[in-house]
Each structure stands twice: as C-alpha cells, then as structure tokens.
C-alpha positions in Angstrom: -14.2 7.6 -24.7 -14.5 11.4 -24.2 -12.1 14.3 -24.1 -12.0 14.4 -20.3 -11.3 10.6 -20.0 -8.6 10.9 -22.7 -6.9 13.7 -20.8 -7.1 11.8 -17.5 -5.5 8.8 -19.3 -2.6 11.1 -20.3 -2.3 12.3 -16.7 -2.2 8.7 -15.7 0.6 8.1 -18.1 2.6 11.1 -16.7 1.9 9.7 -13.2 3.4 6.4 -14.1 6.3 8.1 -15.9 7.2 9.5 -12.5 6.7 6.1 -10.9 8.8 4.2 -13.4 11.7 6.7 -13.3 11.6 6.5 -9.5 11.7 2.7 -9.6 14.5 2.7 -12.2 16.8 5.1 -10.5 15.9 5.5 -6.8 17.4 2.1 -5.9 20.6 2.8 -7.9 21.0 6.3 -6.4 20.2 4.8 -3.0 22.8 2.1 -3.5 25.4 4.8 -4.4 24.6 7.0 -1.3 23.4 4.5 1.4 25.7 3.7 4.3 24.8 0.0 4.0 23.9 -2.0 0.8 20.6 -3.3 2.3 19.4 0.3 2.6 19.5 0.8 -1.1 15.7 0.6 -1.7 14.8 2.8 1.3 14.2 5.8 -1.2 11.7 3.5 -3.0 10.2 2.5 0.3 10.0 6.2 1.2 7.8 6.9 -1.8 5.2 4.4 -0.8 5.4 5.2 2.9 4.7 8.8 1.9 1.7 7.5 -0.1 0.3 5.5 2.8 0.7 8.5 5.2 -1.0 10.8 2.7 -4.2 8.7 2.0 -6.2 10.4 4.7 -5.1 13.9 3.7 -5.9 13.3 0.1 -9.3 11.9 1.0 -10.1 15.0 3.0 -8.9 17.3 0.2 -11.0 15.4 -2.3 -14.1 15.7 -0.1 -13.6 19.4 0.5 -12.3 20.8 -2.8 -13.2 18.1 -5.3 -11.1 15.9 -7.7 -9.5 18.5 -9.9 -8.2 20.8 -7.1 -6.9 17.8 -5.1 -5.1 16.4 -8.2 -3.5 19.7 -8.9 -2.2 20.0 -5.4 -0.7 16.5 -5.8 1.0 17.7 -9.0 2.5 20.7 -7.2 3.9 18.4 -4.6 5.4 16.3 -7.4 7.1 19.3 -8.8 8.6 20.4 -5.5 9.7 16.9 -4.4 11.4 16.2 -7.8 13.4 19.4 -7.3 14.3 18.3 -3.8 15.4 14.8 -5.1 17.6 16.5 -7.6 19.3 18.6 -4.9 19.7 15.5 -2.7 21.4 13.6 -5.5 23.6 16.7 -6.2 24.6 17.1 -2.6 25.0 13.3 -2.1 22.6 13.4 0.9 21.0 10.0 1.4 18.6 11.0 4.1 17.4 14.1 2.2 16.7 11.8 -0.7 14.5 9.7 1.5 12.7 12.7 2.9 12.0 14.0 -0.7 10.6 10.6 -1.8 8.3 10.5 1.3 7.0 14.0 0.3 6.5 12.7 -3.3 4.3 10.0 -1.8 1.5 12.7 -1.5 1.5 12.8 -5.3 1.3 9.1 -5.5 -1.7 9.0 -3.2 -3.4 11.4 -5.5 -2.4 9.6 -8.7 -3.8 6.3 -7.4 -7.2 7.8 -7.4 -7.2 8.6 -11.1 -8.6 5.2 -11.9 -11.5 5.7 -9.5 -12.2 9.2 -10.9 -12.4 7.7 -14.4 -15.6 5.9 -13.4 -17.2 9.4 -12.7 -16.6 10.6 -16.2 -18.8 8.1 -18.0 -22.2 6.4 -17.7 -22.4 3.6 -15.1 -22.5 0.8 -17.8 -19.1 2.0 -19.1 -17.3 2.1 -15.7 -15.2 -1.1 -16.2 -14.0 0.1 -19.6 -13.3 3.6 -18.3 -11.1 2.3 -15.5 -9.3 0.0 -17.9 -8.7 2.7 -20.5 -7.4 5.2 -18.0 -5.0 2.6 -16.7 -4.0 2.0 -20.3 -2.7 5.6 -20.3 0.2 4.2 -18.3 1.6 3.1 -21.7 3.0 6.6 -21.9 4.9 5.9 -18.7 6.1 2.6 -20.2 7.8 4.3 -23.1 8.6 7.7 -21.5 9.8 6.5 -18.1 12.7 4.2 -19.0 13.8 6.4 -21.9 13.7 9.5 -19.8 15.9 7.8 -17.2 18.4 6.7 -19.9 18.7 10.0 -21.7 18.8 12.3 -18.6 20.9 10.2 -16.2 24.1 11.8 -17.3 22.6 15.2 -18.3 24.4 16.7 -15.3 27.8 15.9 -13.7 26.0 14.0 -10.9 24.4 10.8 -12.2 20.5 10.9 -12.3 20.2 14.4 -11.0 19.1 15.4 -14.5 16.4 12.7 -14.4 14.8 14.2 -11.3 14.8 17.6 -13.0 13.1 16.1 -16.0 10.4 14.8 -13.6 9.7 18.3 -12.5 8.9 19.2 -16.1 6.7 16.2 -16.3 4.8 17.5 -13.2 4.4 20.9 -14.9 2.9 19.2 -18.0 0.5 17.3 -15.8 -0.6 20.5 -14.1 -1.4 22.0 -17.5 -3.5 19.0 -18.6 -5.4 18.6 -15.4 -6.7 22.2 -15.7 -8.9 20.9 -18.6 -10.2 17.8 -16.8 -13.5 18.8 -15.0 -15.2 16.3 -12.7 -18.7 16.3 -11.2 -19.0 18.9 -8.4 -18.7 18.0 -4.8 -22.2 17.6 -3.4 -23.1 20.3 -0.9 -23.9 18.9 2.6 -27.6 18.6 3.2 -28.9 18.5 6.8 -30.1 15.0 7.7 -28.6 13.4 4.6 -26.8 10.1 5.0 -23.1 10.2 5.4 -22.7 6.5 4.7 -21.4 3.6 6.7 -18.3 3.7 8.9 -15.2 2.3 7.2 -15.1 -0.8 9.4 -18.5 -1.8 8.2 -17.6 -1.3 4.6 -14.4 -3.2 5.0 -16.2 -6.2 6.5 -18.0 -6.9 3.2 -16.4 -9.9 1.4 -16.5 -8.0 -1.9 -14.5 -5.1 -0.4 -12.1 -7.4 1.5 -11.2 -9.3 -1.7 -10.9 -6.1 -3.7 -8.4 -4.8 -1.1 -6.5 -8.1 -1.0 -6.3 -8.3 -4.8 -5.1 -4.7 -5.2 -2.6 -4.7 -2.3 -1.0 -8.2 -2.8 -1.1 -7.8 -6.6 0.7 -4.5 -6.3 2.9 -5.9 -3.6 4.2 -8.8 -5.6 4.7 -6.5 -8.6 6.6 -4.0 -6.5 8.7 -6.7 -4.8 10.0 -8.0 -8.1 10.1 -4.8 -10.1 12.0 -2.7 -7.5 14.7 -5.5 -7.2 15.2 -5.9 -10.9 17.6 -3.0 -11.6 19.7 -4.2 -8.6 19.6 -7.9 -9.6 20.6 -7.0 -13.2 23.4 -4.9 -12.0 24.7 -7.7 -9.8 24.5 -10.0 -12.9 26.6 -7.6 -14.9 23.9 -6.0 -17.1 24.3 -2.3 -18.1 21.6 0.2 -17.0 20.3 0.3 -20.6 19.3 -3.3 -20.4 17.6 -2.8 -17.0 15.7 0.1 -18.5 14.6 -2.1 -21.5 13.3 -4.8 -19.1 11.4 -2.1 -17.1 10.0 -0.7 -20.4 8.5 -4.1 -21.4 7.3 -4.7 -17.9 5.3 -1.4 -17.9 4.0 -2.2 -21.4 2.7 -5.4 -19.9 1.1 -3.4 -17.1 -0.8 -1.1 -19.3 -1.2 -2.4 -22.8 -4.0 -4.8 -21.7 -5.9 -1.8 -20.5 -7.4 -1.4 -24.0 -9.2 -4.7 -23.6 -9.2 -5.7 -19.9 -12.5 -3.9 -19.3 -14.1 -5.8 -22.2 -12.8 -9.1 -20.8 -14.2 -8.4 -17.4 -17.6 -7.5 -18.9 -17.6 -10.8 -20.8 -16.0 -13.3 -18.5 -16.5 -11.8 -15.0 -14.2 -10.0 -12.6 -13.1 -13.0 -10.6 -12.1 -15.0 -13.7 -9.9 -12.3 -15.1 -8.3 -11.8 -11.6 -7.7 -15.5 -11.5 -5.8 -15.3 -14.8 -3.7 -12.5 -13.2 -2.7 -14.9 -10.4 -1.7 -17.6 -12.9 0.4 -15.1 -14.8 2.2 -14.1 -11.6 3.0 -17.8 -11.0 4.3 -18.1 -14.6 6.4 -15.0 -14.1 8.1 -16.5 -11.0 8.7 -19.8 -12.9 10.4 -18.0 -15.7 12.5 -15.9 -13.2 13.6 -19.0 -11.4 14.7 -20.6 -14.7 17.8 -18.4 -15.1 19.2 -14.9 -15.2 19.7 -14.2 -18.9 18.4 -10.9 -20.4 15.4 -12.7 -22.1 14.4 -14.3 -18.8 14.3 -11.0 -16.9 12.4 -9.5 -19.8 9.8 -12.3 -20.2 9.3 -12.6 -16.4 8.7 -8.9 -15.9 6.4 -8.7 -18.9 4.2 -11.5 -17.5 4.3 -9.8 -14.1 3.0 -6.6 -15.7 0.1 -8.3 -17.4 -0.8 -10.2 -14.3 -0.8 -6.9 -12.3 -3.1 -5.3 -14.8 -5.7 -8.1 -14.6 -5.5 -8.1 -10.8 -5.6 -4.3 -10.3 -8.3 -3.6 -12.8 -10.4 -6.4 -11.4 -9.9 -5.2 -7.9 -10.9 -1.7 -8.8 -14.0 -3.0 -10.5 -14.9 -5.1 -7.4 -14.4 -2.1 -5.1 -16.7 0.1 -7.1 -19.5 -2.3 -6.2 -18.8 -2.3 -2.5 -19.6 1.3 -1.5 -22.2 4.0 -2.0 -21.5 7.4 -3.6 -21.3 9.2 -0.2 -18.8 6.7 1.0 -16.3 6.9 -1.9 -13.7 9.1 -0.3 -13.2 6.9 2.8 -13.5 3.6 0.9 -11.0 4.6 -1.8 -8.6 6.0 0.8 -8.9 2.7 2.8 -8.0 0.6 -0.2 -5.1 2.8 -1.2 -3.8 2.8 2.4 -3.7 -1.0 2.4 -2.0 -0.9 -1.1 0.6 1.6 0.1 1.3 -0.3 3.4 2.0 -3.5 1.5 4.1 -1.7 -1.1 6.1 -0.1 1.7 6.8 -3.5 3.2 7.7 -5.0 -0.2 9.9 -2.1 -1.1 12.0 -2.6 2.0 12.0 -6.4 1.6 12.9 -6.1 -2.0 16.3 -4.4 -1.3 17.0 -6.4 1.8 16.3 -9.8 0.1 18.0 -9.2 -3.2 21.2 -7.9 -1.6 21.4 -10.5 1.1 19.5 -13.6 -0.2 19.7 -13.1 -3.9 17.2 -13.0 -6.9 16.3 -16.7 -6.6 15.0 -16.6 -3.0 13.3 -13.3 -3.6 11.1 -15.0 -6.3 10.5 -18.0 -4.1 9.3 -15.8 -1.3 6.8 -14.0 -3.6 4.9 -17.2 -4.1 3.3 -16.8 -0.7 1.4 -13.5 -1.5 0.4 -14.9 -4.9 -1.0 -18.0 -3.2 -2.9 -15.9 -0.7 -4.5 -13.8 -3.5 -5.6 -17.0 -5.3 -7.2 -18.3 -2.1 -9.1 -15.0 -1.5 -10.5 -15.2 -5.0 -11.6 -18.9 -4.5 -13.2 -18.0 -1.2 -15.3 -15.2 -2.8 -16.3 -17.4 -5.7 -17.4 -20.1 -3.3 -19.5 -17.6 -1.3 -21.2 -16.4 -4.5 -21.9 -19.9 -5.6 -23.3 -20.8 -2.1 -25.5 -17.7 -2.2 -26.9 -18.6 -5.7 -27.7 -22.1 -4.5 -29.4 -21.0 -1.2 
C-alpha cells in the first residue's frame, strides 16, 4: 500500500457511491416518471449504455493525456450529469433523466479503469493485491451510497432531487483527490516501435476470452438482480429504508473481500477463486428463490456481492496477463465495452422481468449466465491441464 494507491481506493469508493445511489434511486424515480411500468429501469440502462458508448472515447483520452487527466474529465462529467439528473427529477422529465444518465456513463467508463490503473502504482508482484485493495475502496460506497440516498431523498420538495445534488458534491470531492494521484507518464511515440496486436488477435486468446466472460457475465448477473431489488421490495411492501439496508449489505459483500481476495488468488489460483464466485452466485439464487422476507433479500444480495468480487477481481487479474503494455488501452476498453453491453441488456431485462414476470422468474433466468460462466472457467482449466500434459 502507498499513498497514491490509498487515494485511488478512496476515488473508487466515491465512484461506487455514485453507482449505488444511481441503482437505489434511478429505478424508483423512473417508475414515478415513466409512461409505462416496464420502462422503470431505463434510467439504469441509460447509465450503462452511456458507459458502453464511452469506452472508445475514454481509451483515446487515456492514450493521449494519461490516466490522471482522463479520470478528471470523467469526474467533471459526473458533476454535470448529476446536476442534469436533479433538474430532470425536479421538472419531472423522464426522457431528460435518461439523457442525463447516458451522459453519466462517461464517468462510469472512466471509473471502471481505476482497477487497472491500480496495477501501475505498484511493483508487478503486487498487482493482484493492488487490484483487490482498490476494489475494496468500494466499501466507502457501501456505507455512503445507501445512507446518502436515505438522508437526501426528501431534502427538497421533489423526491430524490436532493440525492442527485449530493452526487455532484461527491464528484467535486473526487476531483480534489484525483489531483494528488499521479500515474506513470504516457510513453512518447517512438518511430518504428511496436504498437501491439490488433484487438481481434488479443481477444482470440483463451485467457482474454474467459476474462471478458467472467467480468461481463459476473457483472451482468449482479446488475440483473441488484437493479431489480428496490422494485421487488417495493412490490412486496417494504419501505425504501429496508431496500437501502439490503443494498448496503450487498455492496459490503462486493468490496469487503477486497482486503483478502488478492491474497486468495495468489495462494489458490485465479480460476479457483472465480469458481467459488460462481458457486456463491448459485447459492444467492437459491436463497432468493426460498422466499421474500427481509432476511432472504439481505442474505441473497450479500452472497451476490461476494460472488461478484471473486469473479470480477479474478477476471481483472486474468486480463492483466493477456496483453502487452502498449496494448493496454485497447484491451481494457474492449473488456469494459463487453461489460457495459451486458450490463445494458440486464438493466433493461431487470425492470421488464421483475415488473411483468416477478422476482421468482428473474432469479430462475439468471441461472443461465451463471452456468455459462462456470463452463468458461472449466474450459480454460481443461486447456491449461492439457497444455501441462502435452
């Protein structure tokens, strides 16, 4: 741990504060403003669609101006989009709210690179732990996000407009902290130097493919169930404070393991820890299918969070082994694009399924991507075993 890594972990926490507040309130604000109930999670979907559309722009800004400047641009976008969300809620303009969340996706595309940037602030032998520790910074979001939503939702006469204004302050704090996080300078172009392989060649590697599958489907399942939880709990008659409590424990599950996931990966191997993540996702679904009491929502979402941490940290570690330094911008952008594309699909499916088919079928449907993730891990493990025996 060093000062720059610690500050980046705090910025990660502020990033996930933004994410958790968006998850907690965007579906509810959308439900209040949407012309049709199934459109409730379109503002959530807008956030991840904006992230997917921004991955290429962010990759180019990182390559041209470096990590710090690109991250600061993302935080400025977070500030502006939070203010626009507040105005959309105030004016009861559903389509403006969606537009604002699409714009906010640029910040999300930046924030998703914090974990990769962490590996550049330490020596190579510490990369797994650095990634894990920066992800652990999301614990700030676990505590701050739900409580920020609770205490600011009625700050103004329009529900949740105050929460969006609070996110603008969070973005300002992130800007201040990021000014003190310096990264290795962008290498100057050298005539005749290798620019690396094209992205299609990088993506064909089994290691990269499984990293992309683990990150995208792990995030997709988590997003599918997490985005639907506030809506499902409202249908079941729970107050918003209970939904915020469940989300708080979910995000604790997402990031608390970050203090030791890197150590577990070093000791037991990346694929083993990712496999445990798949099993925890299955256990989450089993608990969710067992009933709709408060403790069942809470336990299921906590298990979902821990499973996501193991899958996402493991996928990031795999990806770091699949590209060369000169290929990092395009490789990281490709993985994040796949993650955002799957998240966009699950954000839409989440609202549509939970409002038309119910919580039970939503959980049954999420077994498919969990099974596909498990099969991808088994396939890569089989290939590695065959290579060792050859």
